[in-house]
C-alpha positions as CSV (number, residue, x, y, z in Angstrom):
1,M,36.8,-67.3,8.7
2,P,37.0,-64.5,6.1
3,R,34.9,-61.5,6.9
4,L,32.7,-59.9,4.2
5,F,32.9,-56.3,3.4
6,T,31.4,-56.6,-0.1
7,P,28.3,-54.8,-1.3
8,G,26.5,-58.2,-1.0
9,P,26.2,-60.8,0.1
10,V,27.0,-59.6,3.6
11,E,27.9,-61.1,7.2
12,P,24.4,-62.3,8.4
13,Y,23.2,-61.2,11.8
14,R,22.9,-63.8,14.6
15,E,19.1,-63.6,14.3
16,A,19.2,-64.5,10.6
17,L,21.5,-67.5,11.1
18,E,19.2,-68.8,13.8
19,G,16.5,-68.9,11.4
20,L,18.3,-71.2,9.1
21,L,18.4,-73.9,12.1
22,K,14.5,-74.0,12.4
23,P,12.7,-77.1,11.3
24,V,11.7,-77.3,7.6
25,L,8.0,-76.7,7.2
26,S,5.6,-77.8,4.4
27,H,4.7,-74.7,2.5
28,R,1.1,-75.8,2.6
29,S,1.0,-75.9,6.3
30,P,-0.5,-73.5,9.0
31,G,3.0,-73.0,10.4
32,F,4.2,-71.7,7.0
33,K,1.1,-69.6,6.6
34,E,2.2,-67.7,9.8
35,V,5.8,-67.3,8.5
36,I,4.9,-65.8,5.0
37,L,2.3,-63.5,6.3
38,G,4.7,-62.4,9.0
39,V,7.5,-61.7,6.5
40,A,5.1,-59.9,4.2
41,E,3.9,-57.6,6.9
42,K,7.3,-56.9,8.3
43,L,8.8,-56.0,5.0
44,S,5.9,-53.5,4.7
45,M,6.5,-52.1,8.2
46,V,10.3,-51.5,7.5
47,S,9.4,-49.6,4.2
48,R,6.1,-48.0,5.2
49,H,4.3,-49.8,2.4
50,K,0.7,-50.3,1.9
51,G,-0.2,-52.4,-1.0
52,G,0.7,-55.9,-2.4
53,V,3.8,-57.9,-1.6
54,A,5.5,-60.6,-3.8
55,I,8.1,-62.8,-2.3
56,F,10.5,-64.9,-4.6
57,A,13.0,-67.6,-4.3
58,G,15.8,-65.9,-6.2
59,S,18.2,-62.8,-6.3
60,G,17.5,-59.2,-6.5
61,T,17.9,-59.4,-10.2
62,L,14.8,-61.7,-10.3
63,A,12.9,-59.0,-8.2
64,T,13.7,-56.2,-10.6
65,E,12.9,-58.1,-13.6
66,A,9.5,-59.4,-11.9
67,M,8.8,-55.6,-11.2
68,I,9.3,-54.6,-14.8
69,Y,7.7,-57.6,-16.5
70,G,4.7,-57.5,-13.9
71,L,3.9,-53.7,-14.5
72,V,5.3,-52.7,-17.9
73,S,3.7,-53.9,-21.2
74,S,5.4,-54.2,-24.5
75,G,5.4,-51.1,-26.5
76,E,5.1,-48.6,-23.6
77,G,7.6,-45.8,-23.1
78,V,10.1,-46.2,-20.2
79,L,12.7,-43.7,-19.1
80,V,15.6,-45.2,-17.2
81,I,17.7,-42.9,-15.1
82,S,21.0,-44.7,-15.1
83,Y,23.9,-44.0,-12.7
84,G,26.0,-47.1,-13.7
85,V,26.1,-50.8,-14.4
86,F,22.8,-51.7,-12.6
87,G,20.9,-48.8,-14.2
88,E,22.0,-50.2,-17.6
89,R,20.7,-53.6,-16.4
90,L,17.2,-52.0,-15.7
91,A,17.3,-50.7,-19.3
92,E,18.1,-54.1,-20.7
93,S,15.4,-55.7,-18.7
94,S,12.9,-53.2,-20.0
95,F,14.0,-53.6,-23.6
96,R,13.7,-57.4,-23.3
97,R,10.2,-56.8,-22.1
98,G,9.5,-55.0,-25.4
99,A,9.2,-51.4,-24.0
100,K,10.4,-48.3,-25.8
101,V,13.4,-47.5,-23.8
102,H,14.9,-44.1,-23.2
103,I,18.1,-43.9,-21.0
104,H,19.1,-40.7,-19.3
105,R,22.8,-41.2,-18.2
106,V,23.9,-39.2,-15.1
107,D,27.4,-39.1,-13.9
108,P,27.7,-40.7,-10.3
109,G,27.6,-38.0,-7.8
110,S,25.9,-35.5,-9.9
111,P,22.6,-34.1,-9.0
112,L,19.4,-34.8,-11.0
113,D,17.9,-32.2,-13.1
114,L,14.2,-32.8,-12.5
115,G,13.2,-30.0,-15.1
116,Y,15.1,-32.1,-17.7
117,I,13.5,-35.2,-16.6
118,E,9.9,-33.5,-16.9
119,D,10.8,-32.4,-20.4
120,L,12.1,-36.0,-21.4
121,V,8.8,-37.6,-20.2
122,R,6.6,-35.1,-21.9
123,R,8.4,-35.2,-25.2
124,N,8.7,-39.1,-25.4
125,K,5.3,-40.2,-24.2
126,I,7.0,-42.0,-21.2
127,S,4.6,-44.4,-19.1
128,W,7.2,-45.3,-16.5
129,I,10.3,-44.0,-14.8
130,I,12.8,-46.6,-13.5
131,T,15.9,-46.0,-11.5
132,T,18.2,-47.4,-8.8
133,H,18.1,-45.9,-5.4
134,V,21.7,-46.8,-4.7
135,E,23.8,-47.7,-7.7
136,T,25.9,-50.6,-6.5
137,S,28.8,-50.1,-8.9
138,Y,29.6,-46.5,-8.0
139,G,28.0,-46.0,-4.6
140,H,25.7,-43.3,-5.8
141,R,22.5,-42.6,-3.9
142,V,19.4,-40.7,-5.6
143,S,19.0,-38.1,-2.9
144,E,16.2,-36.5,-5.0
145,L,14.0,-39.7,-4.6
146,R,11.2,-38.1,-3.0
147,E,11.0,-35.3,-5.4
148,L,11.4,-37.5,-8.4
149,S,8.4,-39.7,-7.4
150,K,6.3,-36.7,-6.8
151,L,7.1,-35.6,-10.4
152,A,6.6,-39.0,-11.8
153,N,3.0,-39.1,-10.3
154,S,2.2,-35.5,-11.5
155,L,3.1,-36.7,-15.0
156,G,1.2,-40.1,-14.8
157,S,4.5,-42.0,-15.2
158,P,4.9,-43.9,-11.9
159,L,8.3,-44.6,-10.5
160,L,9.7,-48.1,-10.3
161,L,12.7,-48.4,-8.0
162,D,15.5,-50.9,-7.6
163,A,16.2,-50.7,-4.0
164,V,18.5,-53.8,-3.9
165,S,21.3,-51.8,-2.1
166,S,19.3,-49.4,-0.1
167,F,16.3,-51.2,1.5
168,A,16.6,-50.9,5.3
169,G,19.8,-49.0,4.9
170,E,18.5,-45.7,3.4
171,E,15.3,-43.7,4.2
172,L,12.5,-45.1,2.3
173,D,8.8,-44.3,2.6
174,I,7.1,-46.2,-0.2
175,S,3.6,-45.1,0.5
176,G,4.4,-41.6,1.8
177,W,6.6,-40.8,-1.1
178,G,4.1,-42.3,-3.7
179,L,6.5,-44.8,-5.3
180,G,5.0,-47.2,-7.8
181,A,6.9,-50.3,-6.8
182,V,10.1,-51.3,-5.1
183,A,12.3,-54.3,-5.6
184,S,15.0,-55.6,-3.1
185,C,16.4,-58.7,-1.6
186,S,17.6,-60.4,1.6
187,Q,21.4,-60.2,1.4
188,K,22.1,-56.5,1.6
189,A,21.0,-54.0,4.4
190,L,18.5,-56.7,5.8
191,G,21.6,-58.6,6.8
192,A,20.3,-62.2,5.8
193,P,21.8,-64.7,3.5
194,P,21.0,-64.5,-0.2
195,G,18.2,-66.4,-1.9
196,V,15.0,-64.3,-1.2
197,S,13.9,-61.4,-3.2
198,F,10.7,-59.4,-3.1
199,V,8.7,-56.6,-4.9
200,L,6.3,-54.2,-3.0
201,V,3.7,-52.9,-5.1
202,S,1.7,-49.8,-4.1
203,D,-2.1,-49.9,-3.8
204,Y,-2.6,-47.8,-6.8
205,L,-0.8,-50.3,-9.0
206,V,-2.2,-53.6,-7.7
207,E,-5.0,-53.5,-10.4
208,R,-2.6,-52.5,-13.1
209,A,-0.5,-55.6,-12.2
210,K,-3.7,-57.7,-12.6
211,R,-4.3,-56.3,-16.1
212,V,-0.8,-57.0,-17.3
213,S,-1.1,-60.5,-15.8
214,R,-4.3,-61.1,-18.0
215,Y,-3.4,-59.4,-21.2
216,A,0.4,-59.2,-21.4
217,P,1.6,-62.1,-19.0
218,P,5.0,-62.4,-17.9
219,P,6.6,-65.8,-17.3
220,R,4.6,-67.5,-14.5
221,Y,7.7,-67.5,-12.2
222,M,7.7,-63.7,-12.4
223,D,4.0,-62.9,-12.4
224,L,3.5,-60.3,-9.6
225,T,-0.2,-60.9,-9.4
226,L,0.1,-64.6,-8.9
227,Y,2.5,-64.1,-6.0
228,M,0.5,-61.2,-4.4
229,E,-2.7,-63.2,-4.3
230,E,-1.2,-66.2,-2.9
231,I,0.8,-64.5,-0.3
232,E,-2.3,-62.5,0.9
233,K,-3.8,-66.0,1.6
234,G,-0.7,-67.1,3.5
235,S,0.8,-69.4,0.6
236,T,3.1,-69.1,-2.3
237,P,2.5,-70.3,-5.9
238,F,5.6,-72.3,-6.1
239,T,7.9,-74.0,-3.5
240,P,9.7,-71.2,-1.5
241,A,13.0,-70.9,0.2
242,I,11.4,-72.0,3.5
243,N,14.3,-71.7,5.8
244,L,15.7,-68.6,4.1
245,L,12.4,-67.1,4.8
246,H,12.8,-68.1,8.5
247,S,16.2,-66.3,8.4
248,L,14.7,-63.1,6.7
249,E,12.1,-63.0,9.4
250,G,14.7,-63.1,12.0
251,A,16.6,-60.2,10.3
252,L,13.4,-58.2,10.0
253,D,12.6,-58.9,13.6
254,R,16.0,-57.5,14.6
255,I,15.5,-54.1,12.6
256,L,11.9,-53.7,14.1
257,R,13.3,-54.3,17.5
258,I,16.1,-51.7,17.3
259,G,14.0,-49.4,15.1
260,V,14.2,-48.7,11.4
261,E,15.6,-45.2,11.8
262,K,18.4,-46.5,14.1
263,N,19.2,-49.2,11.5
264,I,19.5,-46.5,8.8
265,E,21.7,-44.3,11.1
266,M,24.0,-47.2,11.8
267,H,24.7,-47.6,8.1
268,R,25.2,-43.8,7.8
269,E,27.7,-43.9,10.7
270,R,29.6,-46.9,9.0
271,A,29.9,-45.2,5.7
272,E,31.2,-42.0,7.4
273,V,33.8,-44.1,9.3
274,I,35.1,-45.8,6.2
275,Y,35.3,-42.6,4.3
276,K,37.1,-40.9,7.1
277,S,39.5,-43.8,7.8
278,I,40.8,-44.1,4.2
279,D,42.8,-40.9,4.2
280,T,45.6,-41.9,1.8
281,P,46.3,-39.8,-1.5
282,L,46.5,-43.2,-3.3
283,L,42.6,-43.6,-2.8
284,T,40.0,-41.0,-3.1
285,P,36.3,-41.2,-2.7
286,L,34.5,-41.6,-6.3
287,I,31.5,-39.6,-5.1
288,R,32.8,-36.2,-4.1
289,D,29.4,-34.8,-3.2
290,K,28.6,-36.2,0.3
291,S,25.0,-35.7,-0.1
292,H,25.0,-38.4,-2.9
293,R,27.1,-40.9,-1.1
294,A,25.3,-44.1,-0.2
295,N,25.1,-45.4,3.3
296,T,25.5,-48.8,2.2
297,V,28.3,-48.9,-0.5
298,A,31.6,-46.9,-0.4
299,V,33.4,-46.6,-3.5
300,F,37.1,-45.4,-4.0
301,K,39.1,-44.7,-7.1
302,I,42.9,-45.6,-7.2
303,T,44.9,-42.5,-8.1
304,D,47.9,-44.5,-9.2
305,A,47.3,-46.2,-12.6
306,S,50.2,-48.7,-11.9
307,I,48.1,-50.2,-9.0
308,R,45.2,-52.5,-9.9
309,A,42.2,-53.1,-7.7
310,S,42.5,-56.8,-8.0
311,E,45.9,-56.5,-6.3
312,I,44.3,-54.8,-3.3
313,V,41.3,-57.2,-3.3
314,E,43.6,-60.4,-3.5
315,K,46.0,-59.3,-0.8
316,L,43.1,-58.4,1.5
317,A,41.5,-61.8,0.9
318,G,44.9,-63.4,2.1
319,Q,44.4,-61.6,5.4
320,G,40.7,-62.7,5.7
321,M,39.0,-59.5,4.6
322,I,36.8,-59.7,1.4
323,I,36.0,-56.4,-0.5
324,A,35.0,-56.0,-4.1
325,R,36.9,-54.5,-7.1
326,G,35.0,-52.2,-9.5
327,I,32.6,-53.5,-12.2
328,G,32.4,-52.1,-15.6
329,E,34.8,-50.3,-17.8
330,N,36.8,-48.9,-15.0
331,G,36.8,-52.0,-12.8
332,E,40.6,-52.1,-12.0
333,R,40.5,-48.5,-11.1
334,L,37.9,-48.8,-8.3
335,I,37.3,-50.8,-4.9
336,R,33.9,-51.1,-3.4
337,I,33.3,-51.7,0.2
338,G,29.9,-52.7,1.7
339,T,28.8,-51.2,5.1
340,M,26.0,-53.6,5.5
341,G,25.5,-56.8,7.7
342,N,27.0,-58.0,10.9
343,I,30.1,-55.7,11.0
344,S,31.1,-52.8,13.3
345,T,32.8,-49.4,13.0
346,K,35.8,-51.0,14.6
347,D,35.9,-53.7,11.9
348,L,35.6,-51.0,9.2
349,E,38.6,-49.0,10.8
350,E,40.8,-52.1,10.9
351,L,39.8,-52.8,7.2
352,A,40.9,-49.3,6.4
353,E,44.4,-49.7,8.1
354,K,44.8,-52.9,6.1
355,I,44.1,-51.3,2.9
356,K,46.5,-48.3,3.5
357,E,49.2,-50.9,4.6
358,I,48.6,-52.8,1.4
359,L,48.9,-49.8,-0.7
360,R,52.0,-48.6,0.8
361,D,53.6,-52.0,0.2
362,I,52.4,-52.0,-3.4
363,A,53.6,-48.5,-4.0
364,R,57.1,-49.1,-2.6
365,G,57.9,-51.4,-5.5
366,K,56.4,-49.3,-8.3
367,D,56.8,-45.9,-10.0
368,P,53.5,-44.0,-9.4
369,T,51.6,-43.4,-12.7
370,P,48.6,-40.7,-12.5
371,S,45.2,-42.3,-13.1
372,V,43.1,-40.9,-15.9
373,L,39.8,-41.9,-14.2
């Protein structure tokens, strides 16, 4: 069987797989009520969250769009801080919602200038700040997240966070840091199969979501208030992915059993191992500043322009190891490795050796060409 080392989906943990084998419940039964309330509570425990919980049958993109459509109204000013492809998608979703979108693009690995952000918000009448915690396309982590959220609240422009590639793999204290809302999904650092996503809305924005639902309603399937109210009662507005919720609960139980901090530290150690193990001059870390390297996604650039990322990915796949090429305009110059899911540091060390072996074989048959990336 191929082994997944992608930035998602990931190898599920045993506890998550066992959940798939449980009997299918009616989503209007007392048994399901226990499941949905349990999942909502455990998601909040993992992220130190107090407020509303909306759980969807769908991908992380559904969650980020539900967060935006459920809180942002047409005509409002939105500042998207973008580090890559998924930051740009947040901007597109905001534009489709009808917001007045301002984009501040930051090079992956670069620090965030909070003074400049404050100036942008004040000059452009910004109502919301939106960003990705971990930019999946480049492996950048917003290390200034706590300070950014504090600034956002002081300016009256709450921070909405795409935590798709960070939830349970990076430090996250939703209520303690004053984050407005957080969107994520099952198939990343939680270590469950894909198909469930969620939005956690802080107490102070629950009433805001209710007003948006009344006066600028999103599509029903993305209505945060509809989901939060039903889940609070132990139900869902539409038929949920019942066995995937069993699976997600198993994954959450695993994290709470070993401890959230230990789960985060495990991801940090894995990232450190893969960065240390790939020590070939043909591949160098894209993010040079270690403080901005994500725990969950490691990205390397290929220094020889005659070598394509697709070649490495395809040859690895032939040996049963699945990684991802880059996405965006430099896709063939980057490889992306996920450190999430049911893999070990030994697995990552073996992966690194295979990558270096493949690079040596490819380079033998080619004249090296310097990369311009």
